[in-house]
C-alpha positions as CSV (number, residue, x, y, z in Angstrom):
1,M,-3.4,-18.6,-28.6
2,T,-6.1,-16.0,-28.3
3,E,-4.7,-12.4,-28.0
4,E,-5.5,-10.7,-24.7
5,K,-6.1,-6.9,-24.5
6,W,-5.1,-5.2,-21.3
7,L,-5.6,-1.7,-19.9
8,V,-3.4,-0.5,-17.0
9,V,-4.3,2.8,-15.3
10,G,-2.4,4.8,-12.6
11,T,0.2,7.4,-12.0
12,D,2.3,5.2,-9.7
13,M,5.4,4.3,-11.6
14,R,4.9,0.6,-10.7
15,M,1.9,0.6,-13.0
16,K,4.1,1.6,-16.0
17,V,6.5,-1.2,-15.1
18,L,3.6,-3.6,-14.8
19,A,2.3,-2.7,-18.3
20,K,5.8,-3.3,-19.7
21,N,6.0,-6.7,-18.0
22,L,2.6,-7.7,-19.2
23,S,3.4,-7.0,-22.8
24,N,4.2,-10.0,-24.9
25,D,3.4,-11.7,-28.3
26,H,-0.2,-12.6,-27.2
27,R,-1.0,-9.5,-25.2
28,T,-1.7,-5.9,-26.3
29,V,-1.3,-3.6,-23.4
30,Y,-2.4,0.1,-23.1
31,Y,-1.0,2.1,-20.2
32,K,-2.7,5.3,-19.2
33,N,-0.9,7.6,-16.7
34,L,-4.0,9.1,-15.2
35,A,-5.3,9.6,-11.7
36,V,-9.0,10.1,-12.8
37,W,-11.5,8.2,-14.9
38,D,-12.4,10.8,-17.5
39,E,-13.8,11.1,-21.1
40,E,-10.4,10.1,-22.5
41,L,-10.5,6.8,-20.6
42,N,-14.1,6.2,-21.6
43,R,-13.1,6.6,-25.3
44,T,-10.1,4.4,-24.9
45,V,-12.1,1.6,-23.3
46,L,-14.9,1.9,-25.9
47,E,-12.4,1.7,-28.8
48,F,-10.1,-0.9,-27.3
49,H,-12.5,-3.2,-25.5
50,P,-10.0,-4.6,-23.0
51,D,-10.3,-8.1,-21.7
52,F,-8.4,-7.2,-18.5
53,V,-8.2,-3.9,-16.6
54,V,-5.7,-3.1,-13.8
55,L,-6.7,-0.3,-11.6
56,P,-4.4,1.5,-9.1
57,I,-4.3,0.8,-5.3
58,H,-6.6,3.7,-4.5
59,P,-9.9,4.2,-6.4
60,L,-9.8,6.5,-9.3
61,K,-11.8,9.7,-9.1
62,I,-14.6,9.6,-11.6
63,E,-15.1,12.7,-13.7
64,V,-17.8,11.4,-16.1
65,P,-21.5,10.8,-15.6
66,L,-21.1,7.1,-16.5
67,V,-18.1,4.8,-16.7
68,L,-18.5,2.9,-20.0
69,G,-17.1,-0.2,-21.6
70,L,-16.0,-2.3,-18.6
71,S,-18.9,-4.8,-18.4
72,N,-17.0,-7.7,-20.0
73,A,-13.6,-7.0,-18.5
74,V,-11.8,-8.9,-15.7
75,V,-10.6,-6.3,-13.2
76,F,-7.6,-6.3,-10.9
77,A,-7.8,-3.6,-8.3
78,G,-6.2,-2.5,-5.0
79,K,-9.2,-1.0,-3.2
80,L,-12.7,0.0,-4.4
81,N,-15.0,2.6,-2.8
82,E,-18.8,2.3,-2.9
83,E,-19.0,4.0,-6.2
84,W,-16.6,1.6,-7.9
85,Q,-18.1,-1.4,-6.2
86,E,-21.4,-0.5,-7.8
87,I,-19.9,0.0,-11.2
88,L,-18.1,-3.3,-11.1
89,E,-20.7,-5.3,-9.2
90,D,-21.1,-7.7,-12.2
91,N,-17.5,-7.9,-13.1
92,E,-15.0,-10.6,-12.1
93,T,-12.8,-8.7,-9.8
94,H,-9.5,-9.6,-8.1
95,F,-7.9,-7.6,-5.3
96,Y,-4.1,-7.7,-5.3
97,L,-4.0,-6.1,-1.9
98,E,-5.5,-9.4,-0.6
99,D,-3.0,-11.6,-2.3
100,E,-0.5,-12.9,0.3
101,G,2.4,-13.0,-2.1
102,F,1.9,-9.3,-3.0
103,I,1.3,-8.3,0.6
104,W,4.5,-9.8,2.0
105,H,6.8,-8.7,-0.9
106,N,5.3,-5.2,-0.7
107,A,5.8,-5.1,3.0
108,V,9.5,-5.9,2.5
109,L,9.9,-3.1,-0.1
110,T,8.0,-0.7,2.2
111,A,10.4,-1.4,5.1
112,E,13.4,-0.8,2.9
113,A,11.9,2.3,1.3
114,F,11.2,3.7,4.7
115,V,14.9,3.3,5.6
116,S,15.7,5.1,2.3
117,S,13.3,7.9,3.2
118,F,14.5,8.1,6.8
119,Y,18.1,8.8,5.7
120,N,16.9,12.1,4.3
121,T,16.8,13.3,8.0
122,K,20.6,12.8,8.1
123,R,20.2,10.7,11.2
124,A,21.6,7.2,11.8
125,I,19.4,4.2,12.7
126,M,21.9,2.4,14.9
127,G,21.4,3.2,18.6
128,K,18.1,4.9,18.1
129,K,14.8,3.8,19.6
130,F,11.8,3.4,17.3
131,I,8.2,2.9,18.5
132,V,6.2,1.0,15.8
133,T,2.4,0.8,16.1
134,G,0.7,-2.3,14.9
135,F,2.3,-5.7,14.2
136,G,1.0,-6.7,10.7
137,R,3.2,-7.5,7.8
138,V,4.6,-4.0,7.3
139,A,5.2,-3.5,11.0
140,K,7.0,-6.9,11.2
141,M,9.3,-6.0,8.3
142,V,10.0,-2.5,9.5
143,A,10.8,-3.8,13.0
144,H,13.0,-6.5,11.6
145,I,15.1,-4.2,9.3
146,L,15.5,-1.6,12.0
147,S,16.5,-4.1,14.7
148,S,19.0,-5.7,12.3
149,M,20.6,-2.3,11.8
150,G,21.1,-1.8,15.5
151,A,18.0,0.1,16.5
152,E,15.9,-0.6,19.6
153,V,12.3,-1.4,18.7
154,C,9.1,-1.1,20.8
155,I,5.8,-2.4,19.4
156,A,2.6,-0.7,20.4
157,V,-0.6,-2.6,19.6
158,R,-4.3,-2.9,20.5
159,S,-4.5,-6.7,20.2
160,N,-3.5,-9.0,23.0
161,V,-2.5,-11.6,20.4
162,Q,-0.2,-9.2,18.6
163,L,1.2,-7.9,22.0
164,N,2.3,-11.4,22.9
165,E,3.5,-12.2,19.4
166,A,5.8,-9.2,19.5
167,R,7.1,-10.3,22.8
168,A,7.8,-13.7,21.4
169,F,10.0,-12.0,18.8
170,R,11.9,-10.4,21.7
171,Y,10.6,-6.9,21.1
172,Q,9.5,-4.6,23.9
173,A,5.7,-4.5,23.5
174,V,3.1,-2.3,25.1
175,D,-0.6,-1.6,24.8
176,L,-1.3,1.2,22.4
177,N,-3.1,3.1,25.1
178,D,0.1,3.3,27.1
179,V,2.4,4.3,24.2
180,G,2.5,7.9,25.3
181,E,4.5,6.8,28.4
182,I,7.3,5.2,26.3
183,D,10.4,7.3,25.6
184,G,11.9,6.9,22.1
185,D,13.5,8.8,19.3
186,F,11.1,8.2,16.4
187,F,7.5,6.9,16.0
188,I,6.3,4.8,13.1
189,N,2.6,4.2,12.5
190,T,1.4,1.2,10.5
191,I,-2.2,1.0,11.8
192,P,-4.6,2.0,8.9
193,A,-7.1,4.0,11.1
194,K,-7.5,7.5,12.5
195,W,-6.6,6.5,16.1
196,L,-4.3,9.4,17.1
197,D,-6.6,11.8,19.0
198,E,-5.8,15.0,21.0
199,Q,-4.6,13.1,24.1
200,F,-2.2,10.9,22.1
201,N,-1.0,14.1,20.2
202,K,-0.1,15.7,23.5
203,N,1.7,12.6,24.9
204,I,3.7,11.6,21.8
205,T,6.4,14.2,21.4
206,M,8.7,12.4,19.0
207,P,8.5,12.8,15.1
208,I,5.9,10.5,13.6
209,Y,6.3,8.7,10.3
210,D,3.0,7.3,9.0
211,L,3.3,4.3,6.7
212,A,-0.4,3.5,6.7
213,S,-2.6,4.3,3.7
214,Y,-4.2,7.7,3.2
215,P,-5.5,9.5,5.2
216,G,-3.2,8.2,7.9
217,C,-3.6,8.0,11.7
218,L,-4.4,11.6,12.6
219,Q,-8.0,12.2,13.6
220,D,-9.8,15.0,12.0
221,G,-8.8,18.4,13.4
222,I,-5.5,17.2,14.8
223,I,-2.6,19.5,13.8
224,R,0.9,18.3,14.2
225,K,4.3,19.7,13.0
226,Q,6.4,16.6,13.5
227,Y,4.3,14.3,11.2
228,E,5.0,12.9,7.8
229,L,2.6,10.7,5.8
230,L,4.5,8.3,3.6
231,P,2.1,6.4,1.4
232,A,3.1,4.2,-1.6
233,L,6.8,4.0,-0.6
234,P,7.6,1.0,-2.8
235,G,6.3,2.7,-5.9
236,K,8.2,5.9,-5.1
237,F,11.6,4.4,-4.2
238,F,11.7,1.1,-6.1
239,P,9.2,1.3,-9.0
240,E,10.9,-1.5,-11.0
241,D,10.9,-3.9,-8.0
242,A,7.4,-2.8,-7.0
243,G,6.1,-3.3,-10.5
244,N,7.7,-6.7,-10.7
245,V,5.9,-7.7,-7.4
246,L,2.6,-6.5,-8.8
247,Y,3.2,-8.4,-12.0
248,E,4.0,-11.6,-10.2
249,S,0.9,-11.3,-8.1
250,I,-1.4,-10.8,-11.2
251,V,0.2,-13.6,-13.1
252,E,-0.3,-15.9,-10.1
253,Q,-3.9,-14.9,-9.8
254,L,-4.4,-15.6,-13.5
255,R,-2.8,-19.0,-13.0
256,R,-5.2,-19.8,-10.1
257,R,-8.1,-18.5,-12.2
258,H,-7.3,-20.9,-15.1
259,T,-6.9,-23.9,-12.7
260,C,-10.2,-23.4,-10.9
């Protein structure tokens, strides 16, 4: 069996777990705990010549004039900005954030990690009312775990399809434009867009927990005291489990790659 050479990059602890899981008798894996692509990474790649490279969810900041040594590598990435898209335009690239297995398992971990984070407030969940924006995978899992713990859940969405889907699951559901009229105890955003403007900011008086990716839901210039951005919760609270989910996703994508 041909030996594979892997490079895993990222400061999220799940990346370290991934590197450990990938290591076996026919794989040599380098793990670099870095948040930027710098001269050190350039040297590593040029010396190591990896066959596969795993990049973190968010694009690495580039601190060199030119990223070297990746032309022949198969790349697994979360998101790529325009700069990275140009660099990797000729590479075979797989996006684990688009893999359904990863998305759903990560959503489950995100919901449970939110509960872990919420308990730092010293408040109970049972008997409270949570307003959750969006009804994608993360919102579905958050709503499910909160309601199973005795909370009342209201779903606020922009899509008529999601509005009726939430109602079919027996949740109270409202249009996002009307969310300021709903009374509740806590507000959870899962919509990955800067939708919360000054009017929403005035109307929503409860604490907001933002589970969407950076930069969150606040529009530029909006200042709010009761707001907490909580990105990458699975990697922070459950790095072992989150690393295992990422590993299973990459292994499955490799399997599909070999069967195509």
